[in-house]
C-alpha positions in Angstrom: 161.9 136.3 111.8 160.4 134.7 114.7 160.6 130.7 115.1 158.8 128.0 116.5 159.9 124.5 117.9 158.9 121.1 117.0 158.5 118.4 119.6 162.3 117.3 119.3 163.4 120.8 119.5 164.2 121.9 116.0 163.0 125.3 115.2 161.5 126.8 111.9 160.2 130.1 111.1 156.7 130.9 112.0 156.2 132.2 108.4 157.0 129.8 105.4 155.9 129.3 101.8 153.2 127.3 100.3 153.2 126.2 96.6 149.7 125.0 95.9 149.1 125.5 92.1 152.4 126.8 91.4 154.3 125.1 88.5 151.2 124.5 86.4 151.4 127.4 83.9 154.6 127.5 81.9 154.4 131.2 81.2 154.5 131.8 85.0 157.5 129.6 85.8 160.3 132.0 85.9 158.2 134.5 87.9 157.3 131.7 90.5 160.8 130.5 90.8 162.1 134.1 91.4 159.3 134.5 94.1 160.2 131.3 96.0 163.9 132.3 95.9 163.3 135.8 97.2 161.2 134.3 100.0 164.1 132.1 101.1 166.4 135.2 101.0 163.8 137.1 103.3 163.8 134.3 106.1 160.9 132.2 104.9 162.9 129.3 104.5 160.1 126.7 105.3 158.9 125.5 101.9 155.8 123.3 101.7 154.7 121.3 98.6 152.9 117.9 97.8 153.0 115.1 95.3 149.3 116.0 94.8 150.1 119.5 93.6 149.9 119.4 89.8 150.7 115.8 89.9 154.4 116.3 90.7 154.6 119.5 88.7 154.8 121.7 91.7 157.5 119.6 93.2 159.5 119.8 90.0 159.3 123.6 90.1 160.3 123.8 93.8 163.4 121.7 92.9 164.4 124.1 90.3 163.8 127.0 92.7 165.9 125.7 95.3 168.9 124.8 93.1 171.8 125.9 95.1 169.6 126.7 98.2 168.7 123.4 99.5 170.8 123.5 102.9 169.1 126.9 103.6 165.5 125.4 103.5 163.3 123.4 105.6 161.5 121.2 102.9 158.0 119.9 103.4 156.2 117.4 101.0 153.1 115.3 101.4 152.1 111.8 100.4 148.7 110.9 98.9 146.5 108.7 101.2 146.2 106.0 98.6 150.0 105.9 98.3 150.4 105.5 102.2 150.9 101.8 102.7 154.3 100.9 104.1 155.7 100.0 100.7 153.8 102.8 98.9 154.9 105.6 101.1 158.6 104.5 100.4 157.9 104.5 96.8 156.0 107.8 96.8 158.9 109.5 98.8 161.5 108.3 96.3 159.5 109.8 93.4 159.1 113.3 95.3 162.7 113.3 96.1 163.6 112.8 92.4 161.2 115.4 91.4 162.7 117.8 94.0 166.2 117.0 93.2 167.1 116.2 96.6 168.3 113.4 98.8 166.0 114.1 102.0 162.9 115.8 103.1 163.0 117.7 106.3 159.3 116.9 106.9 156.9 114.4 105.2 153.2 114.5 105.9 150.4 112.1 105.2 148.1 114.6 103.2 144.8 113.4 104.8 143.5 110.1 106.4 142.6 107.6 104.0 141.9 103.7 104.0 145.4 102.6 104.6 145.8 101.6 108.3 147.9 104.1 110.2 150.2 101.5 111.5 151.4 100.9 107.8 152.0 104.6 107.1 153.8 104.9 110.3 156.2 101.9 109.5 156.8 103.5 106.1 157.6 106.9 107.6 159.8 105.2 110.2 161.8 103.2 107.5 162.3 106.4 105.5 163.6 108.1 108.7 166.1 105.3 109.4 167.3 105.5 105.7 167.8 109.2 106.0 165.2 110.0 103.4 163.2 112.1 105.8 164.1 113.8 109.0 160.5 114.3 110.5 157.2 113.0 109.7 153.6 114.4 110.5 150.0 114.6 109.2 147.7 117.1 107.6 143.8 117.6 107.8 143.7 115.3 110.9 141.1 116.2 113.5 141.3 115.3 117.2 139.9 111.7 116.9 142.3 110.9 113.8 145.3 112.2 116.0 144.3 110.1 119.0 144.1 107.0 116.7 147.5 107.9 115.4 148.9 108.2 118.9 147.4 104.8 119.8 149.3 103.1 117.1 152.8 102.0 117.6 155.2 104.8 117.0 152.4 107.3 116.4 153.6 109.8 119.0 156.5 110.7 116.7 154.2 112.9 114.7 155.6 116.3 114.6 152.9 118.5 113.4 149.4 118.6 111.8 148.8 120.9 108.9 145.3 122.2 108.6 143.1 124.7 107.2 143.3 127.8 109.2 142.5 131.5 108.9 140.2 134.2 110.3 137.2 132.6 108.6 138.1 129.0 109.3 138.7 128.7 113.1 137.3 125.3 114.0 140.6 123.9 114.9 140.6 126.4 118.0 137.8 124.5 119.9 139.9 121.2 120.7 142.6 120.6 118.0 144.8 123.6 118.8 144.8 122.8 122.5 145.4 119.2 121.9 148.5 120.0 119.8 149.8 122.5 122.4 149.5 120.0 125.3 152.0 117.9 123.2 154.2 120.7 122.2 153.2 120.2 118.4 153.0 123.3 116.2 149.9 123.6 113.9 150.6 124.5 110.2 148.0 126.7 108.8 147.4 126.5 105.2 145.4 128.9 103.2 146.1 131.4 106.0 144.2 134.1 104.0 141.4 131.9 102.6 143.0 132.1 99.1 142.6 135.9 99.1 138.7 135.5 99.5 138.4 137.2 103.0 136.2 140.1 103.0 138.5 143.1 102.9 136.0 145.9 103.5 134.9 146.5 107.1 137.0 145.6 110.1 140.0 144.4 108.1 140.1 147.5 105.9 139.9 149.7 109.0 142.8 148.1 110.9 144.9 147.9 107.5 144.4 151.8 107.0 145.6 152.3 110.7 148.7 150.2 109.9 149.1 151.8 106.3 149.1 148.1 104.8 146.7 146.0 102.9 143.8 144.1 104.5 145.1 140.6 103.7 148.3 141.5 105.3 146.2 142.1 108.5 144.7 138.7 108.1 148.0 137.0 107.8 149.3 138.9 110.8 146.5 137.8 112.8 147.4 134.2 112.1 151.0 135.0 112.8 149.9 136.3 116.3 148.3 132.9 117.2 150.5 130.8 119.6 151.8 127.6 118.2 151.0 128.3 114.6 153.2 128.3 111.4 151.6 130.0 108.3 152.5 128.8 104.9 150.8 131.4 102.4 151.4 131.1 98.7 153.0 133.8 96.8 153.6 133.4 93.1 155.1 137.0 92.5 158.0 139.0 94.3 155.6 141.8 95.4 153.4 139.3 97.1 156.2 137.7 98.8 157.4 141.0 100.2 153.9 141.7 101.3 153.8 138.5 103.3 157.1 139.0 104.8 155.9 142.6 106.1 152.8 141.1 107.6 155.2 139.3 109.9 156.3 142.6 111.4 152.7 144.0 111.9 152.0 144.3 115.6 148.3 144.1 116.4 147.0 145.6 119.5 144.8 143.9 122.1 142.0 146.1 121.1 142.5 145.2 117.2 142.6 141.5 118.1 139.6 141.8 120.1 137.7 143.7 117.3 138.8 140.8 114.9 137.4 138.1 117.3 134.0 140.1 117.4 133.8 140.0 113.7 135.3 136.7 113.1 134.0 134.8 116.1 135.9 131.8 117.5 134.1 128.4 117.8 131.7 128.0 120.7 131.3 124.3 120.2 132.8 121.3 118.4 132.4 121.2 114.6 134.1 118.9 111.9 137.4 120.1 110.8 137.2 121.7 107.3 139.6 121.1 104.4 140.1 122.2 100.9 
């Protein structure tokens, strides 16, 4: 598994596991737990969740899935913007830790920018870090102007990453956000890297997939994994899907194939607002 570095030098795999909408259906719980545990065994040791997911239900599932595996995993969770005051973020983190059954998070993210002043959120993050409750902190769904405001705030330059919507059909971040992060040595975390399975699989994706004897959405994920400075966190609720995601990591796309994908899924030619779902 290839890895990527955070600004402080710590490395994580370029392919992790997302968990949005997991833990919400009791009849699928065992299957989802087995999928997450398999992913860890295959090297997908970065696991991403959030207090928003299932209003805590997903964190409880993740905690159960990682029982006995916690030290092998780089665990990420996210705080609601309305919980992101200095005191609020500390309380929210404590609740997440309890649901996850752990004593620390490896990375804690502000889920999106809300009305709470960034200075308060940073202060809460730093208090959590000093207490050993989190090891790193970052943001999600921040565009360049948001990041510049963050970095202008005291302590804001300790931000480790920005998690954003990014896939073949959602490339707006390439125009200025990705270069901004690269200049500062910050990886970009790509959520929904295959657009929740909604990408058009006939046409160019299907043609390239046939040449590699894989599925079209594996090509879409392989494309994200070819992007420099990007961590992909696709969700997989079954062991078969986990294995398919892991196999996508090993697909080598040629320069011609990458150019063909660029032709059919054009990169941005001007600044447009960052998308989120």
